[in-house]
C-alpha positions as CSV (number, residue, x, y, z in Angstrom):
1,M,88.4,96.7,86.1
2,D,84.7,96.2,85.5
3,R,84.1,100.0,85.8
4,P,86.4,103.0,85.4
5,L,87.9,104.7,88.4
6,V,87.2,108.4,88.5
7,A,89.1,110.8,90.6
8,S,87.2,112.7,93.3
9,D,86.6,116.4,92.3
10,T,85.5,117.4,95.9
11,A,87.5,118.5,98.8
12,A,88.8,115.8,101.1
13,P,86.7,115.1,104.2
14,P,88.3,115.5,107.6
15,W,90.3,112.6,109.1
16,T,88.0,110.7,111.4
17,Q,87.5,107.1,112.5
18,A,84.5,107.0,110.1
19,E,86.6,108.2,107.2
20,L,89.3,105.5,107.9
21,L,86.6,102.9,107.9
22,R,85.1,104.2,104.7
23,L,88.4,104.0,102.9
24,M,89.1,100.4,104.1
25,D,85.6,98.9,104.0
26,V,86.0,98.1,100.3
27,Q,82.8,97.4,98.3
28,P,82.3,94.6,95.7
29,C,82.0,95.5,92.0
30,G,82.1,92.1,90.3
31,A,83.5,88.7,91.0
32,G,86.7,89.0,92.9
33,H,86.8,92.8,92.4
34,Y,86.4,95.5,95.0
35,V,86.7,99.3,95.1
36,A,88.0,101.6,97.8
37,P,86.8,105.2,97.6
38,A,89.0,108.2,97.2
39,H,89.7,110.3,100.2
40,G,90.3,113.5,98.3
41,P,93.1,116.0,97.6
42,T,95.6,116.3,100.5
43,I,98.8,118.3,101.1
44,R,100.8,115.0,100.7
45,N,98.9,112.9,98.2
46,V,100.1,109.5,99.3
47,A,97.9,106.8,100.8
48,E,99.6,105.1,103.7
49,A,100.7,101.4,103.7
50,G,98.6,100.4,106.7
51,Q,95.5,101.7,105.0
52,L,96.2,99.7,101.9
53,L,96.9,96.5,103.9
54,G,93.7,97.1,105.9
55,A,91.7,97.3,102.7
56,A,93.3,94.0,101.5
57,V,92.3,92.4,104.8
58,V,88.7,93.5,104.4
59,A,88.6,92.4,100.7
60,A,89.9,89.0,101.5
61,A,87.4,88.6,104.4
62,K,84.5,89.5,102.2
63,E,85.7,87.2,99.4
64,V,86.0,84.2,101.8
65,P,83.2,85.0,104.3
66,G,83.2,81.7,106.1
67,Q,86.8,82.1,107.4
68,R,88.7,84.8,109.3
69,V,91.9,86.5,108.1
70,V,94.9,84.9,110.0
71,S,97.8,86.7,108.3
72,A,98.3,89.2,105.5
73,S,101.5,90.4,103.9
74,M,101.9,93.1,101.3
75,I,104.7,94.7,99.3
76,F,104.2,98.4,98.4
77,S,106.0,98.8,95.1
78,R,104.5,102.1,94.0
79,A,102.7,104.9,95.8
80,A,98.9,105.2,95.7
81,A,97.2,108.6,95.8
82,H,94.5,109.8,98.1
83,D,92.5,111.6,95.4
84,A,91.5,108.6,93.3
85,P,89.7,105.3,94.1
86,L,91.6,102.0,94.3
87,G,90.7,98.8,92.6
88,I,91.3,95.7,94.6
89,D,91.4,92.3,92.9
90,V,91.2,89.2,95.1
91,E,92.1,85.7,93.6
92,V,91.4,82.8,95.9
93,L,94.4,80.5,95.1
94,R,93.1,77.7,97.3
95,S,89.9,77.3,99.2
96,G,90.2,74.7,101.9
97,R,88.0,73.5,104.7
98,T,90.6,74.6,107.3
99,F,92.8,77.2,105.5
100,S,92.4,79.3,102.4
101,T,94.9,81.4,100.5
102,A,94.1,84.5,98.6
103,Q,96.2,86.8,96.4
104,V,95.4,90.6,96.5
105,H,96.4,93.2,94.0
106,I,95.7,96.9,94.4
107,R,95.7,99.1,91.4
108,Q,95.1,102.8,90.7
109,H,94.7,104.3,87.2
110,D,95.3,100.7,85.8
111,A,98.8,100.6,87.4
112,L,99.7,98.0,90.1
113,R,100.5,99.8,93.4
114,C,100.9,96.8,95.8
115,A,100.5,93.1,95.9
116,G,100.0,90.7,98.8
117,I,99.0,87.3,100.1
118,V,96.4,86.6,102.7
119,L,95.9,83.4,104.8
120,L,92.4,82.6,106.2
121,D,91.2,79.8,108.5
122,T,88.0,78.4,110.0
123,G,89.4,78.6,113.6
124,A,90.0,76.0,116.2
125,P,90.0,75.6,120.0
126,D,93.3,75.8,121.9
127,L,95.3,72.6,122.0
128,I,98.2,74.6,123.5
129,R,98.5,78.3,124.4
130,S,101.4,80.6,125.2
131,A,102.4,84.1,124.2
132,A,105.3,86.6,124.5
133,P,104.6,88.7,127.7
134,M,103.5,92.3,127.4
135,P,106.3,94.8,128.0
136,R,106.1,96.7,131.2
137,V,105.4,100.3,130.2
138,D,103.4,103.3,131.5
139,P,99.7,102.7,131.1
140,P,97.7,105.1,128.8
141,H,96.1,107.0,131.6
142,L,99.5,108.4,132.6
143,L,100.3,109.6,129.1
144,R,99.2,112.6,127.0
145,S,97.5,112.2,123.7
146,L,99.6,112.5,120.6
147,D,98.9,115.8,118.9
148,N,101.7,116.0,116.3
149,P,100.6,117.5,113.0
150,G,99.3,114.7,110.7
151,S,98.6,112.3,113.6
152,V,95.2,113.6,114.8
153,V,92.2,111.6,113.7
154,D,88.8,112.4,115.3
155,G,87.6,109.3,117.2
156,R,91.1,107.9,117.7
157,D,93.4,108.5,120.7
158,M,97.1,107.7,120.4
159,R,99.5,108.0,123.4
160,V,103.3,107.3,123.1
161,V,105.2,106.0,126.1
162,G,107.8,108.5,127.2
163,D,106.7,111.1,124.6
164,A,109.2,109.2,122.4
165,Y,107.6,110.2,119.1
166,D,109.5,113.4,119.4
167,P,110.4,115.8,116.5
168,D,113.5,116.9,118.3
169,P,116.6,115.6,116.3
170,D,118.8,115.9,119.4
171,E,116.5,113.6,121.5
172,V,117.9,110.1,121.2
173,G,116.9,106.8,122.6
174,P,116.8,103.1,121.9
175,P,115.3,102.0,118.5
176,E,111.9,101.2,119.8
177,L,108.5,102.8,120.4
178,F,105.5,101.8,122.5
179,A,102.2,103.4,121.6
180,W,98.7,103.0,123.0
181,T,95.8,103.4,120.5
182,R,92.1,103.4,121.1
183,F,89.1,104.2,118.9
184,R,85.9,105.7,120.1
185,D,83.3,103.7,118.2
186,A,83.0,100.0,117.7
187,P,82.9,98.8,114.0
188,D,80.2,96.5,112.9
189,H,82.4,93.5,111.9
190,D,85.4,91.7,113.2
191,Y,87.2,92.3,109.9
192,L,86.8,96.1,110.4
193,H,88.4,95.8,113.9
194,A,91.2,94.0,112.1
195,A,91.5,96.7,109.5
196,L,91.7,99.5,112.0
197,L,94.3,97.5,114.0
198,T,96.3,97.0,110.8
199,Q,96.2,100.7,109.8
200,S,98.5,101.7,112.7
201,T,101.2,99.1,112.1
202,G,103.3,101.2,109.7
203,H,103.4,104.3,111.9
204,W,106.3,103.6,114.2
205,T,109.2,101.8,112.4
206,I,110.9,104.8,110.7
207,A,110.7,107.0,113.8
208,A,112.0,104.1,116.0
209,A,114.9,103.5,113.5
210,L,115.9,107.2,113.7
211,R,115.8,107.5,117.5
212,P,119.4,106.3,118.2
213,H,120.9,108.7,115.7
214,P,121.5,112.4,116.7
215,G,120.5,114.9,114.1
216,F,117.7,112.8,112.7
217,D,114.0,112.6,113.5
218,Q,110.7,111.6,111.9
219,S,109.8,115.2,111.1
220,M,112.5,115.1,108.4
221,A,110.7,112.4,106.5
222,H,109.7,113.4,102.9
223,S,111.6,116.7,103.3
224,T,115.3,116.1,103.9
225,I,115.3,112.3,104.0
226,S,113.4,109.9,101.8
227,T,111.4,107.3,103.8
228,G,108.5,104.9,103.1
229,I,107.1,101.6,104.1
230,T,107.9,98.9,101.6
231,M,106.4,95.8,103.2
232,I,104.2,94.9,106.1
233,T,103.2,91.4,107.4
234,I,100.6,91.1,110.2
235,T,99.3,88.0,111.9
236,F,96.1,88.1,113.9
237,H,96.2,85.8,117.0
238,D,93.0,86.6,118.8
239,A,90.1,88.9,118.1
240,A,90.8,92.5,119.1
241,D,88.4,95.2,120.2
242,V,89.8,98.5,118.9
243,T,87.6,100.5,121.4
244,Q,89.8,99.2,124.2
245,W,93.4,100.3,124.6
246,L,95.9,98.4,122.4
247,L,99.6,98.6,122.9
248,Y,101.8,98.6,119.8
249,A,105.3,97.5,120.8
250,T,107.7,98.2,117.9
251,R,111.4,97.3,118.0
252,V,113.8,98.0,115.1
253,T,116.1,95.0,114.6
254,Y,118.2,96.5,111.8
255,A,118.9,99.8,110.2
256,G,121.4,100.3,107.4
257,R,121.9,100.2,103.6
258,G,119.0,102.6,103.2
259,Q,116.6,100.2,105.0
260,A,115.1,99.5,108.4
261,Q,113.4,96.3,109.7
262,S,111.2,96.1,112.8
263,E,109.3,93.5,114.7
264,G,106.2,94.3,116.7
265,Q,103.4,93.0,118.8
266,V,99.9,94.3,119.6
267,Y,98.6,93.7,123.2
268,A,95.2,94.3,124.6
269,I,95.2,96.2,127.9
270,G,95.8,93.7,130.6
271,G,98.3,91.7,128.6
272,P,96.7,89.4,126.0
273,L,98.7,89.3,122.7
274,V,96.3,89.9,119.8
275,A,98.6,90.4,116.8
276,S,102.2,90.4,115.7
277,Y,103.7,92.3,112.8
278,S,106.9,93.0,110.9
279,V,107.7,96.1,108.8
280,H,110.4,96.8,106.2
281,A,111.0,100.4,105.4
282,M,113.1,102.7,103.2
283,V,115.3,105.3,105.1
284,R,117.8,107.1,102.9
285,G,118.9,110.4,101.5
286,F,117.3,111.9,98.5
287,P,119.3,111.4,95.2
288,A,121.0,114.6,94.2
289,S,118.7,114.9,91.2
290,D,115.5,114.7,93.3
291,T,113.6,117.6,94.9
292,A,113.3,117.1,98.6
293,G,109.8,115.9,99.6
294,V,108.9,114.0,96.4
295,G,110.1,110.5,97.6
296,R,107.6,107.7,98.0
297,A,106.4,107.5,101.6
298,D,103.7,107.3,104.1
299,T,102.1,110.1,106.2
300,L,101.2,109.3,109.8
301,L,97.3,109.2,109.7
């Protein structure tokens, strides 16, 4: 890095929409280098995967300003902490008139935390158009806001269809979750809308994977079971306005061998498909030598 990363020595600010944007709106510090600020000390000092991928989306958009991010994929090989800044390195592997490809590495304390690839393009009018239909679920005005511990962010409203994000281990259902999300304030740039949309993609897979299995629920994550997001891929189809309701439709297609895989879509209210994503996660018991709660994982923020 061109400058040292220094851990924050102040208390963490409250979780707000503005704070999420501050963490993901990475700032340049030299050619191809960006820095994301520290949030500060938290009870569980692990930055979530969606936040890191959102920061990568912003960094790539700033590095190739004439094009929009079409797709981003990242592997989260080592946990990043909330209480120190992140260094983001962007290498443009190919800059084309139609498509460009960028590689993104995120480091903390000089150690690689995650690596990804981003595809950008200049855009084009429709030649053809079709999309998977929006699932028929309860609209947000019929649902209550999610107020589970760790899920509340001032300026963001989340509502889960059927109250399915339930900490009751005896409440079972199909391996899917449908969640509406809306932010209060409009960001200044399209890439910040994309970052806020990305930030929520990792929230639902582990909970959805546990739903069919009596005796397990997402409240056990990091305490009695070891969970974490290991990879996310997101593709942006159309521009999204995060101040309007967005439906995240997450379906787990496989769970076993200590892993879970999901496929998801993000729909704007009224039905337009704006993004698709896939998530790979770790879901397993703690090794006998580990202390419960120290596994690498995300918190729902």
